[in-house]
N, C-alpha and C positions, 0 to 999 in steps of 0.2 A: 760518519755524517758527511753528506755532499757538501762540496765547497760553497755553492751558492747558499745553502741552508746555514752553513757555519757563518758565513759573512752576514747574513741577515740577522742571525742571533747576536753577534757582536755588535751590530748597529743598534739593535733593540736594547742591549744592555747599556750602551753609550746614552741612549735616550732616557732610560730608567734613572741611571746614575745623575744626568744632568737634571732631571725632573725633581729627584730627591734633594739636590744641592739647596733648593730654596728653603725647605723646612730645616735642613742641618744648619743653614746660616743663620736663619731666624732664631733657632735655639742657642746657637753659640753666642749671639750678639745679646741674649738675655743674661749671660754670665760676664762676658768681656766687651769692652767698647768696640764699636764697629772698626776703628782703624786699627786696633790691636789684632782683631780677627784677620783683617786684610794683611797685615805685616806677617803674621804667623803662617797664614795660607801661603803667601809668596816665599817666605824664608825657607820653610820645609822643602817645597818644590825646587827651590833655588839650590839647596845643598844636594838633592838627589841629582838634579840635572848637571851640576859642576862636576860631581863625582863620575857621572856617566860620560862626560865630554872626553874623558881619557881614551875611550875606545872609539869614539866617532870623530875626534879631532877638534882642535880649537876652532872658534867661529873665525870666518874670514873678516876682512875689513868692511865689506858690504853687509855681511850679516850682523856685525856689530852696529853698524850705523842704522840700518833699517830695524833691527831688533830693539834699539833704543826708542826710535820713533813709534813703533808699534807697542812698545812697552808703556808709553805715556798714554796712549788712546785706551789700551786695555785696562790700565789701571783706572782711568776715568770711568770706563763702563763698570767695573766692579765696585767703585765707590757709590755710585748711584744705585747699582743693584742691591748692594748690601744695606745701605741706608734705607732704601725703599722696602725691601723685605722685612726689615726690622719694624716697619710702621703700617704693614698691611699683612694680609694672610699669604701664606706660602702658595695656596692655589691661585689667588688673584695674581701674585707675582709671575709665576710660570706662564699664565695665560696672556697677561699683558706683555710681557717681553717676547711673546711669540709674534707680535707685530713687526719685529724685525725682519721676518720672512717676506712681508709685503712692502716694508719700507726700503729694503736693501735694493731691488730692482730700480726702484724710483730714483734713489740717489746715484745708482750706477749709470744711469742715463742722463745725469745733468750734464749738459754741454754738449750732447749728442743729438743727432738728427733723427734716430729711430725712436720715436715715442711710443709709449705702451698704448694698447687699444682700450677703448673705453670700458669693456668688460673688466679689466683689471682694476680700475678705480671703482668700479660697483663693488667688486670684492673687497677692496679696502674699506669701502663704506659699510659693508656687512660686519667687518672686523670692529670698526669703531663703535657701530651700534651695540655690537656684543660687549665691548668694553664698559660702554655706558651702562648697561644692565648689570654687568659683572660688579661694578663698584658701587652700585646703588643700595646694597644691602636689603633691608626690608622695603624700601621705597626710594623713589627718585631722588637723588641729592647730588650735590657737588662732590667730585672725587676727593678723597682724602690726600694728605701729604704723601704718604707711601705709595698710593696709586700714581700720583703725579710723577714722583721720582722713578717709578718704573717705567712710566711712558718716556720720560727723558732718557732713561737707560736704553729703552729699545731704539730711540733715534740715534743715540751716540754708538750703540753697538752696530747698527747698521752701517754708519760711517766708517767704523773700525773695519767692518768686513769688506766694504769697498776699498778701503786703503790697503788692505791686505792684498786684494786682488790685483790692484794696480802696482803696488810696490814690487810683487813677486813675479809679475808678467814679464817674461823675457830675460829674467835673471836667475843665475844658478845659486839659489838660496836653499840651503838645506833646512827641512822643519824642525829637527831637534835643536841644533845650534841656535837657531833663531828664537825658538821657544825658551832656551836656556837664558839667552840675553834678555829676554822680557821678564823672566822671573827675577833676574838679578835687579833689573831697573825697578821693578815694583818693590822688592825688598828695600832697596835704598831710599826709595820714595817714602815709604811708611815708617822707616826706622826713626827718621828725624821727629815726627809728632809723637811717637809712642815711646821714645827712649825714656822720658821721666817715669813712665808707668810700667816698665818692665818687671820690677820687683814683685808686681802682683802675680806674675806667672808662677811663682813659687807656691802660691796658695790656690792655684787653679786645679780643679779636680781632674779625675781620670776620664770621666765622661766628656768633659769639655775638650780635653786633649784628643779624644778619640774622634770627636767631630771635626776638629781642625786638620787632623791627619786624613780623614776621610775626604774633606774639601780639597786639600792639596794634593794628595796622591791619586784618589779615585776620580773626582770631578775634575781635577786639572790633568795631571801627567797621563794618567791611564786613558781617560776619555779622549784626549787629543790624539795619542799614538794609536789607539784602537780605531779610532775614526779614520786616520790617514791610512792605517793598514787596509781597513775594510773598503774604503772608497777606491783604493787601487784596484779592487778585485770585483767591483761591481759598477752598475751605471750610476751617473750622478742623480738621475731621476729616481731611481730606486732607493739610493741613499737618502736623498731628500725626503721621500715619503715616510721612511723608517724613523729618521731623526726628528721629523716633524711631529712625531707622537710625544715629544717631550712635555708640552703643556698638560696633555692628558695624564701623564705620569705625575707631574707636579700637583695636579688636583687630586688624583687619587691618593697620593702619599699625604697631602695635607689633611684631607678628610679621613682617610683610614688609620693613619699614624698620629697625625697632629691633632685629631679631633676637632677639626674646624667644621664649622656648620654651613650648609648650603641651602639657600632660599630658592624659591621657584624662579625669581628673576635672575639670580645668579646662575642657576642651571641653564636657563634660556641664553644668558649672555655667553656662557662658556661654549654652548652648542654653536652660536653664531661666530664666536671668535675662530674655534676649529674649522668650521665649515668655510668660512671666509678665507682663512689661511690657505686650506688645501685648493681652494677655487683659484686664488690668486696665484699660488705657484703653478698651477696647471696652465692658466692663461699665459704666465711669463714663459714657461718652458716652451709652449706651443709657439708663441710669438718668436722666441729666440731661434727656434729650429726651422721656422718658415724661411724660405728664400727671399732675398731683398726684392722689395716692390716699389714701383714709382709712387710717390705719395699722392700725386695728382691723378694719374690714370689708372693705377692699381695693375700695371704690367710690370714684368720683370726688368730690373735696370739692365741697359745694354740691348733692349729690344729694338730700340729705333734704328 
């Protein structure tokens, strides 16, 4: 198989795995409390990471410091996501969280002079209209608690992505040790509130353990490492388009495996979310690739 096609397949697998994580998390939280699911998801990943660090080497001082910071923001994202998906459908969760793709460029330009073009905000408006239809069910109504939590998760995740970019820029931080520190931080954070309930794990069935292992190893470690490997072998644009199919897979898994129902309004909303997300990505990429221009005259900087 050609390298390009193999890379595309890996990125699509990552998108499918991430898309399936919402139904998996939702099913796991039907059996165990949300914080217990998060603790076990982190703990399993941490054990594997710490064991693998023997080959890659211990984290440096910077990797420990920034890994702790990113571990806190990542934990906040997963708390909101997991509580959210427990209170809404897996399809809704995957589509709403895709708003991260249009929220991230907005947050990344806070405090900077190069504002985004008006078309980007039109695309963001299309996404928001899609979310409104998506959460309306059989008729227009206020979004539920789970939908609002997923919206909050999208905002926090966008902030986390921006923070990752700014923290790692210009610093020699290795991805795997940085990830290992984050998994340890998450494990410690969630251990305290769930410690009294740990005996319940003795009565947890094999199906729930399989879901937890899938969340930790496939949706966590594998997806991150596979994404890193693939992005190094293709363009950021191509990777973004393939990974951007995550909400589509979340919807398909929720309907096909989870038995979730789609109304006409929900289908319309899902279409708008996906279309608006891709449009927003395209506008942002084109804006980033364009040469700097004078805001007032529309001529290249330095032309005077």
